[in-house]
Residue, then its C-alpha position, 0 to 999 in steps of 0.5 A: x238354689x232353693x228358697x228359704x224354708x223352716x229348718x225344723x220342718x221334716x221336709x228340710x231333711x230332703x230339700x235343703x243344702x248342697x248335700x240334698x242335690x241328689x233328692x232335688x234331682x229326684x223331685x225335679x223329675x216329677x215336675x217340682x221346682x225351687x218354689x216347691x222346695x221352699x214350701x211345706x211338703x203336704x202328703x195326700x194319702x189316697x186309697x182310690x181303687x176300682x174295687x168299691x164304688x166307695x173309692x172308685x172316684x177318689x183320684x178326682x177328690x184327691x186332685x182337688x185336694x192337691x189343687x188346694x195344697x198348691x193354692x195354699x203355697x204348699x208342695x203336694x205329694x200324692x201317694x196311695x194306700x190299700x182299701x178292701x170293700x166291706x160290702x163285696x167281701x161281706x159273707x166270704x173269707x175275705x171279710x177277715x181282711x177288713x179290720x186288718x186293712x184299718x191297720x195296714x192303712x194306718x201303718x202304710x201312711x205312717x211309713x210314707x209320712x216318716x220315710x219321705x219326711x213329710x210336713x203334713x197330711x191330707x188323709x183321704x178316705x172312702x170305704x169303712x176302715x179307710x176312715x179310722x185307719x186315716x184318722x189313726x195315721x194322722x194321730x200316730x204321726x202327729x203331723x198337721x193334718x186334715x181328714x177328708x171323706x170322699x162322700x156317700x153314694x146317693x140312694x137308688x130307686x126301686x118301685x118308687x122308693x129309695x133303696x140302699x144296699x142294705x135292702x139288697x142284703x135283707x132281700x137275700x133273707x126274704x128270698x130264702x124264706x119265700x117272701x121275695x122272688x129271685x127276679x125281684x131281688x135281681x131287679x133291686x140289685x141293679x137299682x140300689x147303687x147308682x154311682x160312686x161313694x160310700x153306702x148312703x145310710x148311717x153305716x160305718x163309713x158316714x158314722x165315722x165321717x160324722x165323728x171326724x167333724x165332731x172330734x175336731x179332725x175335719x172342717x164342720x160340714x165336710x162329711x155330708x156333701x155326696x160323692x158325685x157333687x160339686x160340694x164334695x170337690x169344694x171340701x176337698x180343695x178346702x182340705x188341701x188349703x187348710x193343710x198348708x195353714x195347719x203347717x204354718x200355724x203348727x196345728x197338730x192332732x195332739x193340739x185338737x184331741x182331748x177327752x172332751x173331743x172323744x165325748x163330742x164324737x160319742x154324743x154324735x154317734x149316739x144321737x145319729x143312731x150310728x154304727x157300732x163299729x164306731x165303738x171299736x174305732x173310737x177306742x182305737x183312736x183314743x189309745x193312739x192319742x193317749x186319751x183315757x176312753x173305756x167301752x163303759x163311757x159309751x153307756x154313760x154318754x148314750x144315757x144323757x144323749x137322746x137319739x134325734x135322727x131317724x136315719x138308715x138302718x134303723x130309720x128311713x133316710x140317708x146321709x144326703x137327706x141330712x146334708x139337705x138340712x145342713x149336715x152334721x153341724x145342725x145336729x152339733x148345734x142342737x146338742x150344743x144348745x142342750x148342753x150335751x157337747x163341749x163347745x170349747x173343744x178345738x177343731x182343725x181350723x184353729x176355732x172351737x166347736x162353738x166358734x165354728x158353728x158361729x162362723x158357719x151361722x149355724x144354730x141348729x134350725x131347719x126350713x120346713x117340717x123335717x120328719x127324720x131330724x128332731x129337737x133334743x127335747x122331742x127325740x126319737x128315743x130318750x137315750x142314744x142308740x149305743x148300749x154296752x152290755x156286760x155279764x157273765x158272757x161278756x165280762x169286758x163288754x159287748x156292744x148293741x145298737x138299739x134300732x127298734x122302738x123298744x129296748x130289747x129283753x130276750x131270753x132263749x135257747x142258744x144255737x152255737x156256730x164256730x163260724x159265720x158260714x155255719x150260721x148263715x147256712x142254718x139260717x138260709x135253710x130255715x131252721x131259726x125259730x123265734x126265741x132263738x139266740x144265735x151264737x157265733x164265736x171264734x170270729x173275733x179280732x185274734x180268732x177270726x182273725x180280723x173280727x168279721x162283720x156279720x151283715x149277711x147273717x143279720x140281714x138274712x134273720x131280718x129278711x126272714x121276719x125275725x128282726x124282733x124275735x131272734x137275737x144274735x151275739x158274736x165276738x165278731x162285728x156287725x156292719x153299720x147297716x145291721x139292725x135288730x137285737x144283734x150284740x157284737x164285740x163279746x169280750x173276751x173273745x172265744x179264741x182267748x178263752x172268753x166265756x162265749x167259748x163255753x157256751x153250749x147249744x141250748x143254754x138259756x141266754x139273756x140280752x137285757x138292754x134295759x139292764x145292760x146284761x148279757x148273761x147265760x144261765x149256767x152256774x159258775x161252777x158248770x162254766x169252771x168245769x167246761x173251762x177245764x175242757x177247753x183249749x185254745x184253738x189253733x190259728x186259722x192261718x199259718x203264715x202271712x198277713x192274717x197270721x201276722x196281724x192276727x197274733x198282734x190284735x188286742x181285745x175288742x174292749x181296747x179297740x182291737x189295736x195292733x200298734x204296741x204303743x197304743x195298747x193299754x193293759x186289759 
């Protein structure tokens, strides 16, 4: 017979009573025993895979989490889910699967946790969409949960300088313009990614990992230890212990996540110069949590929160550099001291942000002269890095990350493309001219489907020397490694009749960051006449997962969620 277990735990459904003898027999086949049956069942969701360096090491990370669950007197149940490598699928048709994978991860973890009657979760994540997908699953199940990032890759070294995969993508454009040889690009390719871990700059994975601390779903200090470090495995073991503790204390995501938690997350995003993808993912997390969050909230918080870090892609340093000076807690401490975050917001440890920083002895100070992290009163920019634009091209908003020294005011002729591939061919053939506004449409959540990232195109533009004098707009997304005046998430998207669908070659488009405007100089009556001639495009796929999720995606302005319970009225 098993020991005493709380009968209210979901796992009691499969471990307690004589009628569950067959169920226990199945567990015994896997090495579980009576002590396990009396313990809370903690699922360790593991997206390990050999298809991306971001996830190739996650079996080892998950193993440390399992050890922590056992040390915390829990019953660990490890299970797998999928991942898509954003960097490897980038610029291909396969990139349409990326945002879909966020939804599949959330759905699959929810299904396993529900079907197998788990009591808690450790959600492990590596590549970009793993992170929001795992956090969405934790929120949706509302089981006691701890988020566990797999850590980022160390920078490569090339010709005496540190590089990341961003440099390789931009090198493609440099080769096309004759500013780099193919041999040099190949040499850079061999040096850029020296081992396991997610891309090292403040790209999407590291942005969302930083947010996991700020929003309260991960312990402070857990985001920055590199993938291949002892510190990463210490973090993993602690996550397992903490998940077992969360069961005992009945501490759930719904006890942690509030409007203030999301405001803290946005403040950290804009202070670090994080990825525009975090806008999409935070809106999705808020929709799952039932927290009222609007795309315009990002402007409000960015207006009052300075950018204090100079990390790639806009800057020079990577996540490991931030780790060496104290990681995300240093940033949180500086923002808290300036009154820019809510110190009373709860975290997964059961302590508030303020209490956690005190527990860590973190006051925001660093040793020595740190040139990439500044005090709040001496920032790199007076406002944060994320800007939401609206106007007659984006009534529901569009997102831009300010990475240059000056806020962009750009007006130029539109060069309109119906797909990323057409735009890439145009750029690589050397047709772009100073002043152009490249418009890529029908790449949104439904129209893509899947809202592809455009790093190939944006990096080629920058690599050809047009970082400041060519703008790009799309109803698709950008990689966290994108820099320059690149406007994504244009909503409503073209596939549902958004104004971007009515844009024509030569139309004068304005990207005005100071005035938060994205507009086209076409009279309303002319736009109305064009709408009369517009018809909804046929879906790109007739069947399968891309058709299914393509039909389900909501607007980017609402996080592109597919969960019917999370959708809000447009």
